[in-house]
Phi, psi and omega in degrees: 000134177292148179288133180272138177285107176238323185240117184245132174264114179262121179239140185198150174276348177270179179257105183284004176254000181246114184293344179272351183283125180046057176059020178081005185295308179299320179298312183294320181291318179300310182295324178291322177295319176295325177295337176280357178097005178278146167280121185246111171266144184244135175233121175248128185291163173293168180303153180305145179288143179249072176294143185305316181295322178293324178295322177295319178297323179294327177291318184287317189255343183096150184295326181289327180277339182222068179292149184292333185296335186268356184287153180297323180300318180290316181297321178292320176299317179303313182295319180296314184288327176293316179299321178297322178290322176299314180296328184286313187259345178049064178287170174285331179198163178242135174239116181256126172273110185085161186267359182298332183276339190242006183302325181241015180289130181288157175304143187225147173292344176270126181303136178239125180243150176247138175233130176197171176286327182195159173302149186297320180294323176297320176300314182294319179292323182294319184258015186303326182291338185245338181226126179282123181287161177296158181296330186270016188300319183293323175297314181294322179299320178293321178294319178297318181296316179299317178296317182302323180288342178268337187287160182274337180199146180234113182252114179238161192282351185204165175300319180300315182296322177293321176296320176296321179296317180298320181288309186287329182268353181055048182289138179293332177207174180262015185297329182270358183269138180223128175277114181231087183305147175286151180267167175287133179273338183232115184231155181287148176272056183224148176284168177301318179298318179294323175297316179298323177296321180291328174296316178299319178297320178303316181290317184295328184264006183302318182297321182279319187271337187084182183275125181252120177247143180237125171251134178222118179176148178277320184269094189302316183285309183295325181280001175082025180303313179303323178292323178300319177296317181295322177299311179299321180296320179295319179297319179295319179295335179279001175097016181253145173284123184218148175222131175254119178264126181251120181235139176108342180204175180229075180290153176275109187240003176067218188292334183293344176256011179273187183302329181257011182270184182245010178241132174246121180262115181265341184072193179295136173235120188263132185289339180274000174259116186305317182292314180291325177298318179295322178295316181293321179297320180293325176297320177296320184283331183270332183293151175272331179213146161269125179240108177226082183281067188296149178269340182206130184203116177279342167205281182100072182297334180301329178290323175294317182294321177300315182292334173299328179271004184070025182256111181296124178271152178236132179201184178269154177278069181235141171050239187280347190305315181297344175280342185258321181249128177262115187300128180062011175243315178236356183177200180234131178234117183251158179300156186305319184263013181298134180284166180302328181298325178291321176299311182299316182297318181290323177298312183293323179295317180292318180292333180290340179249089188300326181290322177294316178301315179302318180296315179298315181297316180294318180295330175300313179297317181294322177296321174302311182296323183283325194227336195244033173249156179291334174297318177295321178298312180297321176300313183295317179295314180299320179294320179295318180292317180297322178298321177293320178296322178296316182293328182286344182274351182270000000 
């Protein structure tokens, strides 16, 4: 008889009991796995080792260029302490969030799975223009690849991330790869019927309110803020009343963000603040589109959250985005170099056909329910682990 997955050891360098840790991903995944009925034990490693030679490198290169978590001494310590915990509690399987815990973990009769949005080297390559990677990145990438070939399963958030894993890890086959999208961390406290009613209200008031666009992101340049402004400007030039709401940052936009402009800057709105959360929810419910034409994205949970509100997202066809947004079905996905005029034309065409817009907005909510919740993520991971347990019994 195959062993049933009942007890899962979740290991992570983040805090899975703190909703603010790593955008709430470890917290949401832990609670979803528990919601599936699994007993979830949690292991967080001790602080990174401060080997003398590593300390010298931090003095020479700086802490940002040589973080302790990436050192061989720390990675080996992580593996030793994790192995001791596996031996102590004897779980049915291990799920590691990120590869830092398993880079040096020896092969085990207990299945070990990795979960992340993307391989770390893919992350570094994707954001290289905006974030300088650590000096030891190539060494760590090799260690991660070696570990990946030993692991029983690799769960990544998108088709793109799985393709990157196959390339970077030099995997002999894709059998161990599983696409497990990340879920939305912030969802409306409304039923599907209530969301559909708000979509209808949005359409009915379009003539009176004008076109409402919502941008949400901290990194104005990487997330495509300037292009979002240009799109709104093109729509306005075409004779339409339009307003772009900017949330998450405060870019300097001059007169267009003034009293007579078409941009409203809200700045950061925090979901753990009841008043600000309610304000942000209303922006999601009133907007006709979320427009975040990002230049680089390893996942983009905001796109999942928009679809939870029945709000069609608009973005570029880069990296993980096409796995989250289905073009002309749940939102709009344009080519990387598409000009603002194409965005404006597609927005106006979709809004001109209210029935088509209603269908896209409703499908966005249905796609969220089908694919972009943490319950679905936990289901997919659990099924992949159980399949491995079944195969190992033969």
